[in-house]
C-alpha positions as a LaTeX table, in Angstrom:
\begin{tabular}{lrrr}
\hline
Residue & $x$ (\AA) & $y$ (\AA) & $z$ (\AA) \\
\hline
Met1 & 2.56 & 120.31 & 17.00 \\
Ile2 & 5.59 & 120.68 & 15.56 \\
Asn3 & 5.06 & 124.65 & 13.20 \\
Gln4 & 5.42 & 122.48 & 9.25 \\
Asn5 & 5.41 & 125.93 & 7.75 \\
Tyr6 & 8.27 & 127.13 & 5.94 \\
Pro7 & 10.15 & 130.34 & 6.34 \\
Tyr8 & 9.14 & 132.75 & 3.70 \\
Phe9 & 10.94 & 136.19 & 2.82 \\
Glu10 & 8.91 & 139.40 & 1.84 \\
Ile11 & 10.38 & 141.42 & $-0.76$ \\
Pro12 & 9.42 & 146.05 & 0.17 \\
Lys13 & 7.37 & 146.86 & $-2.65$ \\
Thr14 & 9.41 & 150.42 & $-3.68$ \\
Met15 & 10.91 & 150.61 & $-7.44$ \\
Asn16 & 14.26 & 150.23 & $-6.04$ \\
Asn17 & 13.37 & 146.44 & $-4.89$ \\
Ile18 & 11.27 & 145.36 & $-7.85$ \\
Ile19 & 13.11 & 142.34 & $-9.47$ \\
Ser20 & 11.12 & 141.33 & $-13.04$ \\
Arg21 & 10.12 & 137.76 & $-13.42$ \\
Arg22 & 13.10 & 137.48 & $-16.24$ \\
Gln23 & 15.65 & 138.78 & $-13.03$ \\
Ala24 & 13.60 & 136.09 & $-11.42$ \\
Leu25 & 14.00 & 133.46 & $-13.40$ \\
Gln26 & 17.23 & 134.01 & $-14.17$ \\
Thr27 & 18.45 & 133.55 & $-10.53$ \\
Ser28 & 16.25 & 130.54 & $-10.39$ \\
Leu29 & 18.58 & 128.91 & $-13.44$ \\
Ala30 & 21.78 & 130.16 & $-11.54$ \\
Leu31 & 20.71 & 128.32 & $-8.11$ \\
Val32 & 19.68 & 125.03 & $-9.95$ \\
Gly33 & 23.09 & 125.48 & $-12.19$ \\
Ala34 & 24.75 & 125.46 & $-9.19$ \\
Gly35 & 22.91 & 122.63 & $-7.60$ \\
Phe36 & 20.66 & 124.30 & $-5.42$ \\
Thr37 & 16.80 & 123.92 & $-5.49$ \\
Phe38 & 14.18 & 126.33 & $-3.32$ \\
Ser39 & 13.82 & 123.20 & $-1.65$ \\
Ser40 & 17.16 & 122.57 & $-0.51$ \\
Phe41 & 17.74 & 126.34 & 0.51 \\
Ile42 & 14.47 & 126.09 & 2.78 \\
Gln43 & 15.80 & 122.68 & 4.53 \\
Lys44 & 19.11 & 124.04 & 4.74 \\
Ser45 & 17.65 & 127.40 & 6.30 \\
Lys46 & 15.66 & 124.89 & 8.92 \\
Ser47 & 18.56 & 123.38 & 9.69 \\
Asp48 & 20.55 & 126.20 & 10.56 \\
Gly49 & 18.46 & 127.59 & 13.25 \\
Phe50 & 17.67 & 126.37 & 16.82 \\
Gln51 & 15.88 & 123.73 & 18.26 \\
Ile52 & 13.81 & 123.47 & 21.34 \\
Gly53 & 13.04 & 120.48 & 23.14 \\
Ala54 & 12.61 & 118.86 & 26.73 \\
Cys55 & 13.66 & 116.72 & 28.73 \\
Asp56 & 10.90 & 113.68 & 29.39 \\
Trp57 & 11.27 & 113.98 & 33.37 \\
Ser58 & 10.69 & 117.56 & 33.04 \\
Ile59 & 7.22 & 117.22 & 31.00 \\
Ser60 & 5.87 & 114.03 & 33.29 \\
Asn61 & 6.54 & 111.77 & 30.98 \\
Ile62 & 10.42 & 109.96 & 32.53 \\
Asn63 & 11.28 & 106.84 & 30.55 \\
Lys64 & 7.65 & 106.51 & 28.33 \\
Pro65 & 7.14 & 106.56 & 25.06 \\
Glu66 & 4.29 & 108.87 & 25.72 \\
Ala67 & 6.73 & 112.24 & 25.82 \\
Ala68 & 6.22 & 112.29 & 21.79 \\
Asp69 & 2.03 & 113.03 & 22.65 \\
Met70 & 2.79 & 115.65 & 25.19 \\
Ala71 & 5.86 & 116.62 & 23.35 \\
Ala72 & 3.49 & 117.42 & 20.51 \\
Lys73 & 0.60 & 119.54 & 22.39 \\
Leu74 & 3.40 & 122.08 & 23.78 \\
Gly75 & 4.91 & 122.35 & 20.64 \\
Leu76 & 8.26 & 121.19 & 21.01 \\
Asp77 & 10.64 & 120.23 & 18.26 \\
Gly78 & 11.88 & 117.64 & 20.11 \\
Val79 & 12.53 & 115.97 & 23.59 \\
Gln80 & 15.13 & 114.42 & 25.62 \\
Val81 & 14.86 & 111.06 & 26.70 \\
Asn82 & 16.33 & 108.51 & 29.50 \\
Leu83 & 17.89 & 105.52 & 28.82 \\
Gly84 & 15.82 & 103.98 & 31.63 \\
Asn85 & 16.75 & 102.99 & 35.48 \\
Phe86 & 17.87 & 99.78 & 37.50 \\
Asp87 & 14.48 & 98.91 & 38.10 \\
Asn88 & 13.55 & 98.14 & 34.14 \\
Asn89 & 17.26 & 97.44 & 33.44 \\
Met90 & 17.74 & 100.60 & 31.24 \\
His91 & 14.51 & 99.25 & 29.08 \\
Leu92 & 15.83 & 101.47 & 26.04 \\
Arg93 & 18.37 & 98.96 & 25.65 \\
Asp94 & 15.27 & 96.60 & 24.74 \\
Pro95 & 14.59 & 96.49 & 20.98 \\
Lys96 & 10.45 & 96.05 & 21.73 \\
Ile97 & 11.05 & 99.49 & 23.81 \\
Gln98 & 12.72 & 101.33 & 21.51 \\
Gln99 & 10.14 & 100.45 & 18.31 \\
Ala100 & 7.31 & 101.47 & 20.90 \\
Tyr101 & 9.47 & 105.12 & 21.27 \\
Leu102 & 9.87 & 105.09 & 17.57 \\
Ser103 & 6.66 & 104.92 & 16.71 \\
Asn104 & 5.42 & 106.96 & 18.55 \\
Phe105 & 8.00 & 109.87 & 18.33 \\
Lys106 & 7.06 & 109.19 & 14.59 \\
Lys107 & 3.47 & 109.41 & 14.74 \\
Asn108 & 4.00 & 112.54 & 16.67 \\
Lys109 & 5.98 & 114.31 & 13.83 \\
Ile110 & 8.62 & 114.87 & 17.38 \\
Lys111 & 12.24 & 114.53 & 17.13 \\
Phe112 & 14.69 & 112.25 & 19.54 \\
Ser113 & 16.60 & 115.39 & 20.94 \\
Gly114 & 18.55 & 113.57 & 22.92 \\
Leu115 & 19.64 & 110.89 & 25.58 \\
Ala116 & 20.49 & 110.67 & 28.90 \\
Ile117 & 21.56 & 108.45 & 31.62 \\
Gly118 & 20.19 & 110.07 & 34.79 \\
Glu119 & 20.47 & 107.10 & 37.03 \\
Leu120 & 23.69 & 107.65 & 37.28 \\
Asn121 & 23.37 & 110.04 & 39.91 \\
Thr122 & 21.56 & 106.93 & 42.39 \\
Ile123 & 24.58 & 104.57 & 40.91 \\
Pro124 & 26.95 & 106.54 & 40.51 \\
Tyr125 & 29.54 & 105.82 & 37.19 \\
Lys126 & 32.53 & 106.96 & 39.52 \\
Ser127 & 32.35 & 103.76 & 41.49 \\
Asp128 & 29.71 & 101.07 & 40.44 \\
Asp129 & 31.40 & 98.91 & 37.66 \\
Arg130 & 27.54 & 97.62 & 36.56 \\
Thr131 & 27.29 & 101.69 & 34.95 \\
Asp132 & 30.20 & 100.72 & 32.51 \\
Gln133 & 27.89 & 98.47 & 30.47 \\
Trp134 & 25.13 & 100.82 & 31.14 \\
Val135 & 27.23 & 103.95 & 29.45 \\
Ser136 & 28.36 & 101.42 & 26.99 \\
Asp137 & 25.17 & 100.19 & 25.51 \\
Ser138 & 23.94 & 103.99 & 25.29 \\
Leu139 & 25.94 & 104.65 & 22.65 \\
Asp140 & 24.21 & 101.86 & 19.92 \\
Val141 & 20.80 & 102.86 & 21.89 \\
Ala142 & 21.17 & 106.46 & 20.51 \\
Lys143 & 21.99 & 105.33 & 16.74 \\
Val144 & 19.04 & 103.26 & 17.02 \\
Leu145 & 17.29 & 106.70 & 17.47 \\
Gly146 & 19.50 & 108.90 & 15.88 \\
Val147 & 20.93 & 111.00 & 18.36 \\
Lys148 & 24.28 & 112.36 & 17.96 \\
Thr149 & 24.34 & 113.69 & 21.88 \\
Ile150 & 24.58 & 111.49 & 25.03 \\
Leu151 & 23.91 & 113.65 & 28.68 \\
Leu152 & 25.86 & 111.82 & 31.40 \\
Ala153 & 25.12 & 113.04 & 34.70 \\
Phe154 & 27.25 & 113.41 & 37.70 \\
Phe155 & 24.91 & 114.90 & 40.50 \\
Gly156 & 23.92 & 113.11 & 44.14 \\
Asn157 & 26.15 & 109.97 & 44.34 \\
Asn158 & 27.73 & 110.33 & 41.59 \\
Asp159 & 28.56 & 114.00 & 42.42 \\
Leu160 & 32.80 & 114.84 & 40.85 \\
Lys161 & 32.98 & 117.87 & 43.03 \\
Asn162 & 35.75 & 118.20 & 45.29 \\
Asp163 & 36.39 & 114.16 & 44.75 \\
Glu164 & 39.89 & 113.42 & 43.36 \\
Ala165 & 39.39 & 109.67 & 43.13 \\
Gly166 & 36.10 & 109.58 & 42.03 \\
Thr167 & 37.37 & 111.71 & 39.08 \\
Gln168 & 40.29 & 110.21 & 38.22 \\
Asn169 & 37.83 & 106.83 & 38.02 \\
Val170 & 35.75 & 108.78 & 35.67 \\
Ile171 & 38.34 & 109.80 & 33.76 \\
Gln172 & 39.75 & 106.25 & 33.39 \\
Lys173 & 36.20 & 104.57 & 32.26 \\
Leu174 & 36.26 & 107.39 & 29.51 \\
Lys175 & 38.73 & 106.71 & 28.69 \\
Asn176 & 38.33 & 103.05 & 27.43 \\
Val177 & 34.55 & 103.62 & 26.32 \\
Met178 & 35.33 & 106.88 & 24.02 \\
Pro179 & 37.15 & 104.71 & 21.23 \\
Lys180 & 33.39 & 103.76 & 20.70 \\
Ala181 & 31.71 & 106.76 & 20.65 \\
Glu182 & 34.81 & 108.22 & 18.06 \\
Gln183 & 34.15 & 105.26 & 15.95 \\
Met184 & 29.81 & 105.95 & 16.01 \\
Gly185 & 30.20 & 109.47 & 15.90 \\
Ile186 & 28.61 & 110.61 & 19.28 \\
Thr187 & 29.22 & 112.75 & 21.43 \\
Phe188 & 29.02 & 112.36 & 25.49 \\
Gly189 & 28.31 & 115.67 & 27.36 \\
Ile190 & 29.15 & 115.83 & 31.25 \\
Glu191 & 26.71 & 117.76 & 33.21 \\
Ser192 & 28.03 & 118.43 & 36.60 \\
Trp193 & 28.45 & 121.26 & 39.61 \\
Leu194 & 32.15 & 121.26 & 37.70 \\
Ser195 & 33.17 & 124.85 & 36.86 \\
Ala196 & 34.22 & 125.36 & 33.17 \\
Lys197 & 38.00 & 124.87 & 34.28 \\
Glu198 & 37.14 & 121.12 & 36.20 \\
His199 & 35.21 & 120.55 & 32.90 \\
Leu200 & 38.40 & 120.79 & 30.66 \\
Tyr201 & 41.11 & 119.55 & 33.10 \\
Ile202 & 38.88 & 115.85 & 32.38 \\
Ile203 & 38.37 & 116.33 & 29.00 \\
Asn204 & 42.20 & 117.97 & 28.63 \\
Glu205 & 43.08 & 113.89 & 30.45 \\
Val206 & 40.46 & 111.91 & 28.82 \\
Lys207 & 41.76 & 113.29 & 25.31 \\
Ser208 & 38.84 & 112.94 & 22.87 \\
Pro209 & 36.99 & 114.90 & 21.02 \\
Asn210 & 33.65 & 113.39 & 21.20 \\
Leu211 & 33.64 & 114.37 & 24.87 \\
Lys212 & 32.49 & 117.62 & 26.15 \\
Val213 & 30.50 & 119.78 & 28.35 \\
Tyr214 & 26.74 & 119.76 & 28.57 \\
Tyr215 & 26.06 & 123.14 & 29.36 \\
Asp216 & 23.36 & 124.05 & 32.26 \\
Val217 & 23.08 & 127.39 & 33.02 \\
Ala218 & 21.24 & 127.41 & 36.37 \\
Asn219 & 23.76 & 124.59 & 37.61 \\
Ser220 & 26.32 & 126.94 & 37.01 \\
Asn221 & 24.46 & 129.73 & 37.99 \\
His222 & 23.45 & 127.84 & 41.37 \\
Met223 & 27.50 & 127.26 & 41.91 \\
Gly224 & 28.33 & 130.85 & 41.14 \\
Tyr225 & 29.60 & 130.03 & 38.19 \\
Asn226 & 30.02 & 133.79 & 35.90 \\
Ile227 & 27.93 & 131.31 & 33.26 \\
Tyr228 & 28.14 & 134.18 & 30.23 \\
Gln229 & 31.92 & 134.06 & 30.22 \\
Glu230 & 32.29 & 130.44 & 30.87 \\
Ile231 & 30.07 & 129.87 & 27.81 \\
Arg232 & 32.46 & 131.99 & 26.24 \\
Asp233 & 35.42 & 130.40 & 27.08 \\
Leu234 & 34.18 & 126.95 & 27.01 \\
Gly235 & 32.77 & 127.57 & 23.46 \\
Lys236 & 35.33 & 128.93 & 21.96 \\
Gln237 & 37.43 & 125.99 & 22.31 \\
Asn238 & 34.23 & 124.00 & 20.85 \\
Met239 & 33.63 & 122.59 & 24.35 \\
Ile240 & 30.20 & 122.96 & 24.21 \\
Cys241 & 27.78 & 120.12 & 22.78 \\
Glu242 & 24.60 & 121.28 & 24.43 \\
Phe243 & 22.70 & 123.38 & 26.30 \\
His244 & 20.30 & 123.11 & 29.02 \\
Ala245 & 17.82 & 126.17 & 29.49 \\
Lys246 & 16.52 & 126.34 & 33.12 \\
Glu247 & 15.41 & 127.77 & 35.88 \\
Asn248 & 14.43 & 126.68 & 39.81 \\
Asp249 & 11.10 & 127.95 & 40.73 \\
Phe250 & 11.18 & 130.32 & 37.60 \\
Leu251 & 9.25 & 130.49 & 34.30 \\
Leu252 & 11.71 & 130.85 & 31.75 \\
Gly253 & 12.84 & 134.62 & 31.28 \\
Ser254 & 11.67 & 135.49 & 34.56 \\
Gly255 & 14.43 & 134.03 & 37.10 \\
Arg256 & 17.71 & 134.58 & 37.68 \\
Ile257 & 19.18 & 133.84 & 33.98 \\
Asp258 & 19.39 & 136.78 & 31.24 \\
Phe259 & 18.84 & 134.56 & 28.08 \\
Gln260 & 19.22 & 137.91 & 26.22 \\
Glu261 & 22.75 & 137.50 & 27.27 \\
Val262 & 22.71 & 133.90 & 27.02 \\
Lys263 & 21.73 & 134.20 & 23.23 \\
Lys264 & 24.39 & 136.60 & 22.52 \\
Cys265 & 27.09 & 134.32 & 24.04 \\
Met266 & 26.01 & 131.60 & 21.89 \\
Asp267 & 25.75 & 133.97 & 18.82 \\
Glu268 & 29.56 & 135.09 & 19.24 \\
Ile269 & 30.49 & 131.45 & 19.56 \\
Ser270 & 28.50 & 130.19 & 16.79 \\
Tyr271 & 26.50 & 127.83 & 18.50 \\
Lys272 & 23.34 & 126.37 & 16.45 \\
Gly273 & 21.61 & 122.97 & 17.83 \\
Trp274 & 19.26 & 121.39 & 19.95 \\
Ile275 & 18.48 & 123.50 & 23.35 \\
Gln276 & 17.11 & 121.65 & 25.54 \\
Met277 & 14.33 & 123.19 & 28.75 \\
Glu278 & 14.23 & 121.32 & 31.87 \\
Gly279 & 12.48 & 122.48 & 35.22 \\
Ala280 & 11.02 & 126.04 & 34.83 \\
Val281 & 7.69 & 125.58 & 36.86 \\
Pro282 & 6.71 & 127.94 & 38.96 \\
Val283 & 4.94 & 126.76 & 42.75 \\
Gly284 & 1.34 & 126.85 & 42.02 \\
Lys285 & 1.36 & 126.76 & 38.19 \\
Thr286 & 1.13 & 123.47 & 36.20 \\
Met287 & 3.88 & 121.83 & 34.43 \\
Phe288 & 1.15 & 122.08 & 31.41 \\
Asp289 & 1.01 & 125.82 & 31.70 \\
Ser290 & 4.83 & 126.66 & 32.21 \\
Tyr291 & 5.98 & 124.95 & 29.67 \\
Ile292 & 3.23 & 126.29 & 26.75 \\
Glu293 & 5.04 & 129.80 & 28.11 \\
Asn294 & 8.10 & 128.62 & 28.34 \\
Arg295 & 8.18 & 127.30 & 24.65 \\
Lys296 & 6.60 & 130.47 & 23.43 \\
Phe297 & 9.82 & 132.62 & 25.33 \\
Met298 & 12.43 & 130.44 & 24.10 \\
Lys299 & 11.01 & 129.95 & 20.31 \\
Ser300 & 11.12 & 134.42 & 20.84 \\
Met301 & 14.52 & 134.46 & 21.87 \\
Phe302 & 16.03 & 131.52 & 19.91 \\
\hline
\end{tabular}
């Protein structure tokens, strides 16, 4: 379950640090006079930090409301859910399915940490016009779930690397849908094999503040990009909407990614928000045991 305990502050017990009851009362009254309460301060402290989620497809519950049950057992803050697939007609667009998700997530006290459209990897946004409606409808679904970021996947059949025609088609499609995204206050995040420079080309062509990069450290590392420099370069331009913390066949912290350096980069660009765990299950180890360890590592780091 989510840890419901509030953070606490311990004052060193030295003469120089002793605060009298009168001083404490004066401080409290001053805060109240300024419009603050202890509970509002605590809530702000909690919201200012990182939150750790996981993709529903990584915790063995893709396209299932039961992803919240698993997330609660793993001690996660939230789950990035998938819109659906072709066979179930992208089922999260169905109000009945939405209600099933909302009820189970509320019961388990698990947040919706994000929305993704993974089916674009099979039925490509870049060339199949059926996907235009899915992308548009995903905004309505995100509003119902209270999600502010939607991941658009560009892998497999939807890969944009070295595909100029596909890239230009995606730019035009995004230009068409971004006014709706802007009106609803929802951001689309591009996750792909592209470099930071190639991502920025698309974003600059679309010209919308609600289009950013969904940065996956493992994907970019796999492509040979300097992920730490990319995070700094993109982040300083406010072009990263969210992160995937991923390793291929390693536990988080045991593979190719230097997460201490990632954390340093995030601090430099003042990133605070969701970090979604993905993959990171070694051969021979169960998903459950892996994600217990992954969560502990991420909580210790972030």
